[in-house]
VEXKOLSE-727269 format. One record per residue (C-alpha): residue in three letters; residue number from 1; x, y, z. Coordinates in steps of 0.05 Angstrom, whole numbers, m for minus. Example, Ala and Ser with C-alpha at 12.3 -4.5 7.8 and 13.67 -1.06 7.14 Angstrom:
BEGIN
(Ala 1 (246 m90 156)),
(Ser 2 (273 m21 143)),
***
This chain:
BEGIN
(Met 1 (m365 m1184 660)),
(Arg 2 (m429 m1170 622)),
(Arg 3 (m453 m1099 618)),
(Arg 4 (m525 m1082 623)),
(Arg 5 (m561 m1017 630)),
(Leu 6 (m600 m1017 694)),
(Ala 7 (m675 m1007 694)),
(Pro 8 (m695 m933 695)),
(Leu 9 (m708 m904 764)),
(Leu 10 (m774 m875 743)),
(Ala 11 (m802 m924 692)),
(Val 12 (m874 m918 714)),
(Ser 13 (m942 m907 684)),
(Leu 14 (m976 m843 706)),
(Thr 15 (m1030 m883 741)),
(Ala 16 (m985 m935 773)),
(Thr 17 (m958 m928 844)),
(Leu 18 (m899 m972 857)),
(Ala 19 (m853 m981 916)),
(Pro 20 (m779 m996 919)),
(Ala 21 (m757 m1064 943)),
(Leu 22 (m692 m1055 980)),
(Gly 23 (m668 m1046 1054)),
(Thr 24 (m600 m1038 1117)),
(Ser 25 (m584 m1039 1190)),
(Thr 26 (m525 m1025 1235)),
(Ala 27 (m454 m1054 1232)),
(Asn 28 (m387 m1045 1265)),
(Ala 29 (m358 m994 1217)),
(Ala 30 (m381 m943 1167)),
(Pro 31 (m352 m900 1112)),
(Ala 32 (m315 m838 1135)),
(Ala 33 (m353 m773 1129)),
(Ala 34 (m338 m734 1066)),
(Pro 35 (m308 m664 1073)),
(Ser 36 (m363 m612 1080)),
(Val 37 (m354 m538 1078)),
(Ala 38 (m402 m497 1120)),
(Ser 39 (m450 m452 1083)),
(Ser 40 (m498 m406 1120)),
(Ser 41 (m570 m393 1103)),
(Ala 42 (m549 m323 1085)),
(Ala 43 (m523 m353 1020)),
(Ala 44 (m591 m381 1002)),
(Ser 45 (m600 m336 941)),
(Pro 46 (m536 m298 926)),
(Ala 47 (m571 m249 880)),
(Ala 48 (m636 m241 919)),
(Lys 49 (m620 m171 944)),
(Gly 50 (m652 m112 910)),
(Gly 51 (m708 m152 878)),
(Ala 52 (m661 m186 828)),
(Leu 53 (m706 m247 829)),
(Asp 54 (m771 m209 819)),
(Pro 55 (m776 m229 745)),
(Tyr 56 (m778 m301 769)),
(Thr 57 (m818 m298 833)),
(Lys 58 (m873 m255 801)),
(Gln 59 (m887 m303 743)),
(Lys 60 (m958 m325 730)),
(Pro 61 (m958 m397 706)),
(Thr 62 (m1004 m418 649)),
(Trp 63 (m1035 m482 675)),
(Lys 64 (m1060 m533 625)),
(Arg 65 (m1082 m605 626)),
(Cys 66 (m1019 m646 628)),
(Gly 67 (m1039 m691 571)),
(Pro 68 (m1098 m721 534)),
(Gly 69 (m1094 m786 574)),
(Thr 70 (m1089 m754 642)),
(Pro 71 (m1144 m730 690)),
(Ala 72 (m1170 m660 674)),
(Asp 73 (m1150 m634 743)),
(Phe 74 (m1078 m656 735)),
(Gln 75 (m1048 m592 709)),
(Cys 76 (m979 m575 684)),
(Ala 77 (m941 m510 671)),
(Thr 78 (m870 m486 659)),
(Ile 79 (m836 m428 693)),
(Lys 80 (m766 m398 685)),
(Val 81 (m710 m399 736)),
(Pro 82 (m639 m372 729)),
(Leu 83 (m586 m422 710)),
(Asp 84 (m537 m387 757)),
(Tyr 85 (m568 m351 816)),
(Arg 86 (m506 m309 822)),
(Val 87 (m524 m279 754)),
(Pro 88 (m600 m276 754)),
(Gly 89 (m600 m233 691)),
(Gly 90 (m563 m287 653)),
(Lys 91 (m586 m351 620)),
(Arg 92 (m655 m377 640)),
(Ile 93 (m677 m450 642)),
(Asp 94 (m744 m484 646)),
(Leu 95 (m775 m514 708)),
(Ala 96 (m832 m561 693)),
(Ile 97 (m885 m562 748)),
(Ser 98 (m951 m598 760)),
(Arg 99 (m1009 m595 809)),
(Ile 100 (m1074 m625 833)),
(Arg 101 (m1112 m575 875)),
(Thr 102 (m1152 m596 935)),
(Ala 103 (m1224 m612 921)),
(Glu 104 (m1244 m577 986)),
(Pro 105 (m1212 m507 986)),
(Gly 106 (m1245 m489 1052)),
(Lys 107 (m1202 m542 1087)),
(Arg 108 (m1138 m524 1050)),
(His 109 (m1075 m513 1092)),
(Gly 110 (m1026 m500 1035)),
(Val 111 (m983 m535 984)),
(Leu 112 (m947 m602 990)),
(Leu 113 (m887 m607 945)),
(Ser 114 (m856 m675 932)),
(Asn 115 (m793 m707 904)),
(Pro 116 (m785 m782 887)),
(Gly 117 (m709 m786 893)),
(Gly 118 (m652 m795 844)),
(Pro 119 (m614 m751 834)),
(Gly 120 (m644 m749 765)),
(Gly 121 (m715 m771 781)),
(Ser 122 (m773 m737 746)),
(Gly 123 (m827 m715 795)),
(Thr 124 (m883 m684 754)),
(Tyr 125 (m924 m748 760)),
(Met 126 (m920 m747 836)),
(Pro 127 (m987 m711 849)),
(Leu 128 (m1023 m769 813)),
(Ala 129 (m986 m821 853)),
(Leu 130 (m998 m785 919)),
(Arg 131 (m1072 m776 904)),
(Glu 132 (m1079 m851 897)),
(Glu 133 (m1041 m867 961)),
(Leu 134 (m1049 m811 1012)),
(Pro 135 (m1108 m811 1061)),
(Lys 136 (m1167 m768 1040)),
(Ser 137 (m1158 m726 1103)),
(Thr 138 (m1089 m706 1078)),
(Leu 139 (m1113 m693 1007)),
(Arg 140 (m1164 m644 1033)),
(Lys 141 (m1109 m603 1065)),
(Tyr 142 (m1062 m593 1007)),
(Asp 143 (m1053 m575 935)),
(Leu 144 (m1005 m630 911)),
(Ile 145 (m946 m600 873)),
(Gly 146 (m897 m638 830)),
(Phe 147 (m836 m616 791)),
(Asp 148 (m779 m641 749)),
(Pro 149 (m714 m616 782)),
(Arg 150 (m670 m572 740)),
(Gly 151 (m635 m611 685)),
(Val 152 (m685 m669 690)),
(Gly 153 (m742 m691 646)),
(Asp 154 (m779 m630 620)),
(Ser 155 (m737 m580 660)),
(Ser 156 (m685 m562 607)),
(Pro 157 (m657 m634 607)),
(Val 158 (m582 m643 605)),
(Thr 159 (m544 m696 566)),
(Cys 160 (m473 m719 562)),
(Gly 161 (m485 m761 499)),
(Leu 162 (m468 m825 537)),
(Thr 163 (m478 m895 509)),
(Pro 164 (m512 m949 551)),
(Glu 165 (m443 m979 562)),
(Glu 166 (m417 m913 589)),
(Glu 167 (m477 m906 636)),
(Asp 168 (m460 m972 671)),
(Trp 169 (m421 m944 731)),
(Leu 170 (m420 m993 789)),
(Arg 171 (m360 m1033 765)),
(Pro 172 (m322 m1085 806)),
(Tyr 173 (m248 m1076 816)),
(Lys 174 (m203 m1122 776)),
(Lys 175 (m129 m1110 768)),
(Glu 176 (m130 m1129 695)),
(Thr 177 (m188 m1081 677)),
(Tyr 178 (m175 m1023 724)),
(Ala 179 (m138 m981 672)),
(Lys 180 (m198 m988 626)),
(Asp 181 (m245 m967 683)),
(Val 182 (m203 m905 696)),
(Ala 183 (m206 m889 622)),
(Trp 184 (m281 m898 624)),
(Ala 185 (m289 m851 683)),
(Arg 186 (m246 m798 650)),
(Lys 187 (m284 m805 585)),
(Val 188 (m352 m795 619)),
(Ala 189 (m327 m731 652)),
(Asp 190 (m297 m706 587)),
(Lys 191 (m360 m720 547)),
(Cys 192 (m402 m684 599)),
(Arg 193 (m357 m623 596)),
(Ala 194 (m358 m623 521)),
(Lys 195 (m433 m632 515)),
(Ala 196 (m459 m589 574)),
(Gly 197 (m399 m557 607)),
(Ala 198 (m433 m489 616)),
(Thr 199 (m495 m520 647)),
(Leu 200 (m474 m579 690)),
(Pro 201 (m438 m538 744)),
(His 202 (m505 m507 762)),
(Ile 203 (m545 m572 765)),
(Thr 204 (m537 m579 840)),
(Thr 205 (m580 m592 901)),
(Arg 206 (m570 m521 927)),
(Asn 207 (m596 m491 862)),
(Thr 208 (m655 m539 861)),
(Ala 209 (m672 m517 932)),
(Arg 210 (m670 m445 907)),
(Asp 211 (m716 m465 850)),
(Leu 212 (m765 m492 901)),
(Asp 213 (m765 m425 936)),
(Val 214 (m779 m389 870)),
(Leu 215 (m836 m439 860)),
(Arg 216 (m861 m423 930)),
(Ala 217 (m865 m349 912)),
(Val 218 (m897 m363 844)),
(Leu 219 (m951 m403 879)),
(Gly 220 (m963 m345 927)),
(Glu 221 (m945 m384 989)),
(Lys 222 (m907 m359 1050)),
(Lys 223 (m885 m430 1067)),
(Ile 224 (m884 m498 1034)),
(Ser 225 (m896 m568 1061)),
(Tyr 226 (m856 m624 1031)),
(Leu 227 (m853 m700 1023)),
(Gly 228 (m785 m724 998)),
(Tyr 229 (m759 m795 988)),
(Ser 230 (m686 m817 988)),
(Tyr 231 (m646 m764 951)),
(Gly 232 (m708 m721 962)),
(Thr 233 (m692 m721 1037)),
(Tyr 234 (m626 m688 1022)),
(Leu 235 (m660 m636 978)),
(Gly 236 (m710 m623 1033)),
(Ala 237 (m655 m617 1086)),
(Val 238 (m617 m568 1042)),
(Tyr 239 (m680 m527 1033)),
(Thr 240 (m689 m523 1109)),
(Gln 241 (m617 m500 1115)),
(Leu 242 (m623 m445 1062)),
(Phe 243 (m694 m423 1077)),
(Pro 244 (m710 m445 1149)),
(Gly 245 (m766 m394 1158)),
(Arg 246 (m803 m419 1096)),
(Ala 247 (m805 m493 1114)),
(Asp 248 (m872 m515 1142)),
(Arg 249 (m886 m590 1149)),
(Phe 250 (m828 m631 1121)),
(Val 251 (m830 m707 1117)),
(Leu 252 (m763 m738 1098)),
(Asp 253 (m772 m812 1081)),
(Ser 254 (m711 m859 1076)),
(Ala 255 (m659 m808 1092)),
(Val 256 (m590 m788 1067)),
(Asp 257 (m534 m768 1115)),
(Pro 258 (m515 m698 1090)),
(Ala 259 (m443 m706 1114)),
(Leu 260 (m434 m767 1067)),
(Ala 261 (m460 m735 1003)),
(Trp 262 (m441 m767 958)),
(Arg 263 (m382 m814 957)),
(Gly 264 (m395 m837 1028)),
(Met 265 (m468 m853 1013)),
(Val 266 (m447 m897 955)),
(Gln 267 (m396 m932 998)),
(Trp 268 (m449 m943 1051)),
(Trp 269 (m485 m990 1003)),
(Ala 270 (m427 m1038 1012)),
(Trp 271 (m423 m1030 1087)),
(Gly 272 (m497 m1039 1097)),
(Ala 273 (m500 m1102 1055)),
(Glu 274 (m457 m1142 1102)),
(Pro 275 (m504 m1147 1163)),
(Ala 276 (m561 m1159 1114)),
(Phe 277 (m522 m1216 1083)),
(Asp 278 (m510 m1247 1152)),
(Arg 279 (m584 m1240 1168)),
(Trp 280 (m600 m1275 1102)),
(Thr 281 (m554 m1334 1115)),
(Ala 282 (m586 m1345 1183)),
(Trp 283 (m656 m1340 1153)),
(Ala 284 (m641 m1389 1097)),
(Ala 285 (m607 m1438 1144)),
(Ala 286 (m668 m1439 1189)),
(Arg 287 (m708 m1461 1128)),
(Ser 288 (m658 m1510 1099)),
(Gly 289 (m712 m1563 1092)),
(Thr 290 (m749 m1518 1042)),
(Tyr 291 (m691 m1487 1004)),
(Gly 292 (m633 m1534 1013)),
(Leu 293 (m578 m1482 1017)),
(Gly 294 (m548 m1508 1082)),
(Asp 295 (m572 m1520 1153)),
(Thr 296 (m524 m1470 1185)),
(Pro 297 (m508 m1397 1167)),
(Lys 298 (m436 m1419 1152)),
(Lys 299 (m460 m1472 1102)),
(Val 300 (m506 m1422 1067)),
(Asp 301 (m448 m1374 1063)),
(Arg 302 (m405 m1428 1032)),
(Thr 303 (m460 m1447 982)),
(Phe 304 (m464 m1374 960)),
(Trp 305 (m390 m1363 950)),
(Glu 306 (m381 m1430 915)),
(Leu 307 (m432 m1408 863)),
(Val 308 (m398 m1340 856)),
(Ala 309 (m331 m1375 842)),
(Arg 310 (m365 m1424 794)),
(Ala 311 (m397 m1367 755)),
(Asp 312 (m331 m1331 751)),
(Arg 313 (m303 m1393 716)),
(Lys 314 (m364 m1405 674)),
(Pro 315 (m420 m1352 674)),
(Val 316 (m491 m1376 686)),
(Asp 317 (m532 m1374 622)),
(Leu 318 (m601 m1343 633)),
(Asp 319 (m633 m1348 565)),
(Gly 320 (m572 m1317 532)),
(Leu 321 (m556 m1268 588)),
(Leu 322 (m490 m1290 620)),
(Val 323 (m486 m1278 695)),
(Thr 324 (m417 m1276 725)),
(Gly 325 (m395 m1281 797)),
(Asp 326 (m390 m1205 799)),
(Asp 327 (m462 m1201 774)),
(Ile 328 (m484 m1248 830)),
(Arg 329 (m449 m1206 882)),
(Ser 330 (m480 m1142 855)),
(Gly 331 (m550 m1172 850)),
(Met 332 (m548 m1201 919)),
(Arg 333 (m528 m1134 949)),
(Gly 334 (m599 m1109 941)),
(Ala 335 (m635 m1176 946)),
(Val 336 (m610 m1195 1016)),
(Phe 337 (m648 m1139 1049)),
(Ser 338 (m709 m1183 1040)),
(Pro 339 (m687 m1254 1061)),
(Leu 340 (m746 m1286 1025)),
(Thr 341 (m731 m1250 960)),
(Ala 342 (m657 m1266 964)),
(Thr 343 (m668 m1339 979)),
(Glu 344 (m718 m1350 924)),
(Ala 345 (m675 m1313 873)),
(Phe 346 (m612 m1351 893)),
(Val 347 (m647 m1419 891)),
(Glu 348 (m670 m1405 819)),
(Leu 349 (m601 m1380 799)),
(Lys 350 (m570 m1444 827)),
(Lys 351 (m620 m1485 787)),
(Ala 352 (m600 m1448 724)),
(Ala 353 (m527 m1460 739)),
(Asp 354 (m542 m1534 745)),
(Gly 355 (m578 m1534 677)),
(Gln 356 (m647 m1540 707)),
(Pro 357 (m708 m1497 688)),
(Ala 358 (m712 m1433 730)),
(Ala 359 (m768 m1384 744)),
(Ala 360 (m749 m1321 707)),
(Arg 361 (m794 m1276 749)),
(Lys 362 (m753 m1292 811)),
(Leu 363 (m687 m1277 777)),
(Thr 364 (m695 m1202 768)),
(Ala 365 (m642 m1188 821)),
(Phe 366 (m591 m1216 771)),
(Thr 367 (m623 m1196 705)),
(Gly 368 (m645 m1125 720)),
(Ala 369 (m712 m1137 687)),
(Thr 370 (m773 m1102 716)),
(Gly 371 (m827 m1104 663)),
(Thr 372 (m852 m1037 689)),
(Gly 373 (m894 m996 641)),
(Val 374 (m869 m929 618)),
(Ala 375 (m912 m868 604)),
(Arg 376 (m886 m841 539)),
(Lys 377 (m887 m767 524)),
(Ala 378 (m891 m733 458)),
(Ala 379 (m820 m705 468)),
(Glu 380 (m774 m750 507)),
(Pro 381 (m713 m724 543)),
(Pro 382 (m645 m749 520)),
(Ala 383 (m633 m823 533)),
(Asp 384 (m577 m809 582)),
(Asn 385 (m613 m752 618)),
(Met 386 (m621 m789 684)),
(Thr 387 (m548 m808 685)),
(Ala 388 (m523 m740 663)),
(Ser 389 (m563 m704 716)),
(Phe 390 (m543 m756 768)),
(Trp 391 (m469 m742 757)),
(Ala 392 (m480 m667 755)),
(Val 393 (m509 m670 826)),
(Val 394 (m467 m726 855)),
(Cys 395 (m402 m696 831)),
(Gly 396 (m421 m623 833)),
(Asp 397 (m453 m618 902)),
(Asn 398 (m386 m630 937)),
(Ser 399 (m326 m644 892)),
(Ala 400 (m282 m644 954)),
(Ala 401 (m313 m711 974)),
(Trp 402 (m282 m745 913)),
(Pro 403 (m207 m759 910)),
(Arg 404 (m172 m735 847)),
(Asn 405 (m119 m791 844)),
(Pro 406 (m142 m857 812)),
(Glu 407 (m92 m893 857)),
(Arg 408 (m134 m875 917)),
(Tyr 409 (m195 m908 887)),
(Arg 410 (m154 m970 870)),
(Lys 411 (m129 m977 941)),
(Asp 412 (m198 m964 970)),
(Ala 413 (m230 m1015 924)),
(Ile 414 (m181 m1069 944)),
(Ala 415 (m188 m1053 1019)),
(Asp 416 (m263 m1049 1017)),
(Lys 417 (m270 m1114 978)),
(Gly 418 (m235 m1146 1036)),
(Arg 419 (m278 m1112 1088)),
(Tyr 420 (m344 m1116 1050)),
(Pro 421 (m335 m1175 1001)),
(Leu 422 (m405 m1171 972)),
(Phe 423 (m401 m1101 944)),
(Gly 424 (m341 m1063 972)),
(Asp 425 (m302 m1058 907)),
(Phe 426 (m363 m1037 867)),
(Ala 427 (m376 m979 915)),
(Ser 428 (m305 m953 924)),
(Ser 429 (m274 m962 855)),
(Ile 430 (m264 m905 806)),
(Lys 431 (m321 m858 788)),
(Pro 432 (m326 m800 738)),
(Cys 433 (m326 m751 796)),
(Ala 434 (m251 m762 801)),
(Phe 435 (m244 m721 737)),
(Trp 436 (m302 m672 747)),
(Asn 437 (m293 m597 752)),
(Arg 438 (m290 m566 821)),
(Ser 439 (m357 m548 852)),
(Val 440 (m377 m476 840)),
(Glu 441 (m403 m470 912)),
(Pro 442 (m382 m502 978)),
(Ala 443 (m420 m562 1003)),
(Thr 444 (m481 m549 1047)),
(Asn 445 (m470 m559 1121)),
(Val 446 (m539 m581 1145)),
(Asn 447 (m547 m560 1218)),
(Asn 448 (m612 m525 1236)),
(Lys 449 (m674 m524 1280)),
(Ala 450 (m727 m529 1226)),
(Gly 451 (m779 m580 1248)),
(Ser 452 (m780 m643 1205)),
(Leu 453 (m805 m715 1211)),
(Ile 454 (m755 m768 1188)),
(Val 455 (m783 m837 1170)),
(Gln 456 (m739 m898 1162)),
(Asn 457 (m741 m973 1154)),
(Glu 458 (m690 m1012 1195)),
(Trp 459 (m670 m1054 1134)),
(Asp 460 (m661 m1006 1076)),
(Ser 461 (m607 m1020 1025)),
(Gln 462 (m602 m950 994)),
(Thr 463 (m603 m905 1055)),
(Pro 464 (m584 m946 1116)),
(Leu 465 (m615 m933 1184)),
(Pro 466 (m552 m897 1211)),
(Ser 467 (m556 m846 1154)),
(Ala 468 (m626 m827 1176)),
(Gln 469 (m602 m824 1248)),
(Ala 470 (m547 m777 1226)),
(Leu 471 (m596 m731 1191)),
(His 472 (m640 m732 1254)),
(Lys 473 (m581 m709 1295)),
(Val 474 (m565 m648 1252)),
(Leu 475 (m638 m628 1244)),
(Lys 476 (m642 m610 1317)),
(Arg 477 (m718 m602 1323)),
(Ser 478 (m734 m663 1282)),
(Lys 479 (m768 m726 1306)),
(Met 480 (m758 m795 1276)),
(Val 481 (m803 m854 1261)),
(Thr 482 (m764 m919 1257)),
(Val 483 (m796 m983 1230)),
(Leu 484 (m764 m1040 1268)),
(Gly 485 (m757 m1099 1222)),
(Gly 486 (m779 m1055 1164)),
(Glu 487 (m754 m1076 1096)),
(Gly 488 (m752 m1035 1033)),
(His 489 (m733 m966 1010)),
(Gly 490 (m791 m918 1022)),
(Val 491 (m840 m922 1080)),
(Tyr 492 (m900 m875 1074)),
(Pro 493 (m954 m895 1063)),
(Ser 494 (m948 m969 1074)),
(Gly 495 (m1012 m992 1107)),
(Asn 496 (m976 m996 1174)),
(Ala 497 (m1022 m961 1223)),
(Cys 498 (m965 m939 1268)),
(Thr 499 (m922 m907 1214)),
(Asp 500 (m979 m880 1172)),
(Gly 501 (m1013 m851 1234)),
(Ala 502 (m951 m814 1256)),
(Val 503 (m937 m783 1188)),
(Thr 504 (m1009 m767 1171)),
(Gly 505 (m1020 m736 1240)),
(Tyr 506 (m961 m690 1228)),
(Leu 507 (m984 m670 1159)),
(Leu 508 (m1053 m655 1185)),
(Thr 509 (m1035 m616 1248)),
(Gly 510 (m963 m593 1240)),
(Lys 511 (m948 m622 1308)),
(Leu 512 (m888 m667 1312)),
(Pro 513 (m892 m728 1359)),
(Ala 514 (m871 m711 1430)),
(Lys 515 (m814 m761 1423)),
(Asp 516 (m785 m808 1371)),
(Val 517 (m832 m863 1349)),
(Phe 518 (m814 m937 1341)),
(Cys 519 (m861 m980 1301)),
(Arg 520 (m860 m1054 1285)),
(Ala 521 (m863 m1077 1213)),
(Thr 522 (m927 m1113 1194)),
(Ala 523 (m934 m1171 1146)),
(Gly 524 (m976 m1130 1099)),
(Ser 525 (m929 m1071 1094)),
(Asn 526 (m862 m1107 1091)),
(Ala 527 (m822 m1133 1033)),
(Asp 528 (m841 m1206 1044)),
(Ala 529 (m914 m1189 1028)),
(Arg 530 (m894 m1168 959)),
(Gln 531 (m892 m1239 933)),
(Asn 532 (m968 m1239 935)),
(Gln 533 (m975 m1173 897)),
(Lys 534 (m986 m1164 823)),
(Arg 535 (m919 m1168 789)),
(Asp 536 (m884 m1101 789)),
(Gln 537 (m939 m1072 832)),
(Leu 538 (m909 m1067 902)),
(Pro 539 (m941 m1043 967)),
(Gly 540 (m915 m983 1005)),
(Ser 541 (m897 m913 986)),
(Pro 542 (m920 m882 920)),
(Leu 543 (m850 m888 892)),
(Pro 544 (m835 m928 830)),
(Glu 545 (m790 m987 836)),
(Arg 546 (m719 m959 843)),
(Ala 547 (m658 m982 805)),
(Pro 548 (m603 m1004 852)),
(Asp 549 (m555 m950 829)),
(Arg 550 (m597 m890 851)),
(Phe 551 (m621 m857 915)),
***
């Protein structure tokens, strides 16, 4: 199988606003909930008593223009937070923050913090993206606040010294290579311990939530409002659990099920792909005259798996990049959430397999190419920073969710490849978390009455609809906006009057809808419309295009 490093989650120019292109719905079975240990809000800041955090909460940031090529009112600063909140007098780390203040202070309600997802996603650019996308009425209400989570980007970035090969982590199960995959997982964990063993245990969602509360105090605010996408919904939910009285207006877009953080959420990628694949075969069959993949769903299914088997025997050569059957399965996992995207990509791949010219721009599901511009900084974080911080959170938030015995992963991968043939073995096979140190704190049991608005597409490949429904259930005063027929990962803003109206109304007034809202996807806001957009410039939320191995 070829190895390739996936496109960075946050490869985006500071002035670009991109949207992710993935989507999921319901099925007959789902991954079992991961073990979760209850943790009360009393444990929000273990050392907060007696003013131990005063040196942090009373900081006065020195705001400066973020860079010579950025708008003058886009300001950046750095504050300090404790590495370990249990020992606030110990090591301190940096927290990089940014802001764009409202142009109409007289109409200001407060601050709107944001997080783009990850874990491992840099968020200091988010105020710029939000200013381009949010309604002017909302911009008048808030100072837009961005930040790089601890260990990420400019916030004391962590590294494990991983090579691109070692960062490639969604690996299919094969009997003949499993021992090598176990050795790889162990090596990643060992390298992380050797390189950052004293720091990684404290790069967790709970500590990032505590950092947000320090930031709240530094900004002089009694409460914060928040807009979080994907992993950012989990961060927001943890904040509401630890600091329920300090959460104002919280929008959680494309939501994580807290009980499945994190192995169960990865496994849900495989489960959610199966109904999307069935939807795709029916869609392509109905258009057999155009695409020629078969005039029944069963025939389209057979066409797909025949090409997978053929590529396993002889990989498809895409200008020197060899695509195996496993690569086809992996690429189609994300592509099938938009039937049009999946069909066009598969048709071109089939042409390439037959030795015919193929349109490269439609093959990105299988090549990983995005062409997205990157805003370069004077001092770049380590090359593996996104991956190192990802594992710190995914393994460290709840080590109990990850079995310690490699044999368990082997059995799960075999079983799930049978249940979910498109991606089951990728999701359930061995991961570095099997060899990670135990979590320094128990997992967060999210179960509170803080008001939040959850927003979710029906067809979302990274955070399936049932995961958002699960978060809605445990956030007992929340309301939910569901986009029926909605494709893609990230909803707000999308140009859909129904969804945008519900979210904007909440941000402006603080009043949740009286009941859950169900909107219909529109042609202009859905994934199919993206074919008419400028390449790599997608409609929808102000999120950059997301790599398929992140939340």
